[in-house]
Structure formats: C-alpha cells, structure tokens
PAZAPA-4460 file (N, C-alpha, C; in steps of 0.05 Angstrom, whole numbers, plus 32768, in hexadecimal, padded with zeros to 4 digits):
% residues 79
    n_x    n_y    n_z   ca_x   ca_y   ca_z    c_x    c_y    c_z   seq   type   mol
   8011   7FE9   8000   8000   8000   8000   8012   8019   8000     1      M     A
   800A   802D   7FF0   801A   8045   7FEF   8015   8056   8008     2      S     A
   8028   8068   800D   8027   8079   8025   8013   8090   8022     3      C     A
   800F   8098   8009   7FFF   80B0   8005   7FE8   80AA   7FF2     4      C     A
   7FD0   80B5   7FF7   7FBA   80B1   7FE5   7FC1   80BD   7FC9     5      P     A
   7FB8   80B0   7FB5   7FBC   80BA   7F9A   7FA8   80AE   7F87     6      Q     A
   7FA4   80BB   7F70   7F93   80B2   7F5B   7FA4   80B0   7F42     7      I     A
   7FA2   809A   7F34   7FB1   8096   7F1B   7F9E   8093   7F04     8      Q     A
   7FA2   80A4   7EF0   7F90   80A6   7ED9   7FA0   80A2   7EBF     9      L     A
   7F9B   808C   7EB0   7FA9   8087   7E97   7F9D   8098   7E81    10      P     A
   7FAE   809D   7E6C   7FA4   80AB   7E54   7FB3   809F   7E3C    11      F     A
   7FA7   80A1   7E25   7FB4   8095   7E0D   7FAD   80A6   7DF4    12      S     A
   7FC1   80AE   7DE6   7FBE   80BC   7DCC   7FAE   80D5   7DCF    13      N     A
   7FB3   80E5   7DE3   7FA6   80FF   7DE7   7FBA   8115   7DEA    14      V     A
   7FB2   812D   7DE1   7FC3   8145   7DE3   7FBF   8154   7DFD    15      S     A
   7FA7   8150   7E09   7FA1   815D   7E23   7F8E   814C   7E33    16      S     A
   7F8E   8151   7E4D   7F7C   8143   7E5F   7F6F   8158   7E71    17      S     A
   7F55   8153   7E77   7F46   8164   7E89   7F3A   8152   7E9E    18      T     A
   7F3F   8158   7EB7   7F36   8148   7ECD   7F25   8159   7EDF    19      I     A
   7F0D   8150   7EE5   7EFB   815E   7EF8   7F06   815A   7F14    20      T     A
   7F0C   8170   7F21   7F17   816F   7F3C   7F00   8172   7F4F    21      Y     A
   7EF5   815B   7F58   7EDD   815A   7F68   7EE2   8163   7F85    22      T     A
   7ECC   8168   7F93   7ECD   8170   7FAF   7EDA   815A   7FBF    23      A     A
   7ED5   8141   7FB9   7EE1   812A   7FC7   7F00   812A   7FC3    24      T     A
   7F08   8130   7FAA   7F25   8131   7FA4   7F31   8149   7FB4    25      M     A
   7F23   815F   7FB5   7F2E   8176   7FC3   7F31   8170   7FE1    26      Q     A
   7F1F   8161   7FED   7F21   8159   8009   7F3A   8147   800C    27      Q     A
   7F3F   8136   7FF9   7F55   8123   7FFB   7F70   8130   7FF5    28      Q     A
   7F71   8141   7FE1   7F8B   814C   7FD8   7F8F   816A   7FDC    29      F     A
   7F7B   8178   7FE6   7F7D   8194   7FEB   7F74   81A5   7FD3    30      G     A
   7F76   81BF   7FD6   7F6D   81D1   7FC1   7F7E   81CF   7FA7    31      N     A
   7F97   81CB   7FAB   7FAA   81C8   7F94   7FB9   81AE   7F96    32      T     A
   7FB1   819A   7F86   7FBE   8180   7F88   7FDA   8180   7F7B    33      P     A
   7FE9   816C   7F82   8002   8168   7F73   7FFC   8156   7F5C    34      R     A
   8003   815E   7F44   7FFD   814E   7F2C   8017   8146   7F1E    35      V     A
   801A   812C   7F19   8031   8122   7F0C   8028   8114   7EF2    36      F     A
   8036   8118   7EDC   802F   810C   7EC3   8046   80FB   7EB9    37      V     A
   8040   80E2   7EB4   8054   80CF   7EAA   804D   80C8   7E8D    38      Y     A
   8062   80C9   7E7C   805E   80C3   7E5F   806C   80A9   7E58    39      Y     A
   8060   809A   7E46   806B   8081   7E3D   8080   8086   7E27    40      Y     A
   8097   807A   7E29   80AC   807B   7E15   80AC   8061   7E06    41      D     A
   80A3   8060   7DED   80A1   8047   7DDF   80BC   803B   7DD8    42      P     A
   80D1   804B   7DD8   80EC   8041   7DD1   80F6   802E   7DE7    43      V     A
   80F3   8036   7E01   80FD   8025   7E16   80E7   8017   7E26    44      N     A
   80CE   801D   7E1F   80B7   800F   7E2C   80B2   8017   7E48    45      G     A
   80BB   802F   7E50   80B8   8038   7E6C   80A9   8053   7E6C    46      E     A
   809F   805A   7E84   8092   8073   7E88   80A6   8086   7E96    47      F     A
   80A4   80A0   7E8E   80B6   80B3   7E9B   80A6   80CB   7EA4    48      Y     A
   80AE   80D7   7EBB   80A1   80EE   7EC6   80A7   8107   7EB6    49      L     A
   8092   8115   7EAE   8096   812E   7E9F   809E   8145   7EB1    50      S     A
   80A9   8159   7EA6   80AF   8171   7EB6   809D   8188   7EAC    51      N     A
   809D   819E   7EBB   808B   81B4   7EB5   8091   81C2   7E9A    52      A     A
   80A9   81BE   7E8F   80B0   81CA   7E76   80A0   81BD   7E5F    53      F     A
   809B   81A3   7E60   808D   8195   7E4B   806F   8192   7E50    54      F     A
   8067   8191   7E68   804B   818C   7E6F   8040   81A4   7E7F    55      T     A
   8029   81AF   7E76   801D   81C5   7E83   8005   81BB   7E93    56      R     A
   8004   81C1   7EAD   7FEE   81BA   7EBE   7FE2   81D3   7EC9    57      V     A
   7FC7   81D5   7EC7   7FB9   81ED   7ED1   7FA0   81E5   7EE0    58      G     A
   7F96   81F7   7EF1   7F7E   81F2   7F00   7F6B   8209   7EFA    59      Y     A
   7F52   8202   7EF2   7F3E   8216   7EEC   7F22   820B   7EF0    60      A     A
   7F12   8219   7F00   7EF6   8212   7F02   7EF0   81F6   7F0A    61      G     A
   7EFF   81EB   7F1D   7EFB   81D0   7F26   7F05   81BA   7F13    62      G     A
   7F18   81C2   7F02   7F24   81AE   7EF0   7F42   81B0   7EF1    63      T     A
   7F4F   819A   7EEB   7F6C   8199   7EE6   7F6F   8196   7EC8    64      I     A
   7F7E   81A8   7EBC   7F82   81A7   7E9F   7FA0   81A2   7E9A    65      N     A
   7FA5   818E   7E89   7FC0   8186   7E83   7FC4   8187   7E65    66      I     A
   7FD8   8196   7E5C   7FE0   8197   7E3F   7FF8   8185   7E3C    67      D     A
   7FF5   816F   7E2D   800B   815C   7E29   801E   8164   7E12    68      H     A
   8018   817A   7E04   8029   8183   7DEE   8028   8172   7DD5    69      G     A
   8013   8163   7DD2   800F   8152   7DBA   8005   8136   7DC4    70      G     A
   7FFD   8126   7DB1   7FF3   810B   7DB9   8007   80FB   7DC9    71      P     A
   7FFE   80F2   7DE0   8010   80E3   7DF2   8000   80CC   7DFF    72      Q     A
   8010   80BA   7E0B   8005   80A3   7E1A   8013   80A3   7E35    73      R     A
   8004   809E   7E4A   8010   809D   7E65   7FFB   809C   7E7B    74      G     A
   8002   80A8   7E91   7FEF   80A9   7EA7   7FF5   80C2   7EB9    75      Y     A
   7FDF   80CB   7EC6   7FE0   80E2   7ED8   7FDD   80D8   7EF4    76      I     A
   7FED   80E3   7F06   7FEA   80DD   7F23   7FE3   80F6   7F32    77      V     A
   7FCE   80F5   7F41   7FC5   810B   7F52   7FCA   8104   7F6E    78      I     A
   7FD8   8115   7F7D   7FDF   8110   7F99   7FD7   8128   7FAA    79      R     A
***
C-alpha cells in the first residue's frame, strides 16, 4: 500500500486532458493538488516523468487542464 493517497488516470493518443476536480478530490488533495504526468517512450518501453517545460498544467473553474504538447500516451497522477 502506498503512503499517500493518489489517483492514477491513463490517457492514450490525446493532445490534452481535462479532469473535473470534484469536491471529494478537493477534500482529499486540497485546493491545489500536485499533478504528475508520465509519458510512454516507445523506444525503451518505459514511462518517464515530464517536466513543466514540456507539459502545461492549469487549474480553472473546478477542472485540471493539461496540455501534452501533441498526441501522447501515458498516465496522470494526482496527489
């Protein structure tokens, strides 16, 4: 079992993701969650953590908006 609560959301072949940040999620993670985006590298078959330079994450009107910079495959972790 992990030490910290988290939600993991996969995505495939999308340029952006929009996640509804519900009241339940706000109770669990606070007003501003930590969002981590992992992208799949087909060359080595592994996932790597993106940095803020390549991935834009924003919060607006009860949603988390993520710009992947083009079609990508991976998963989002909310903590």
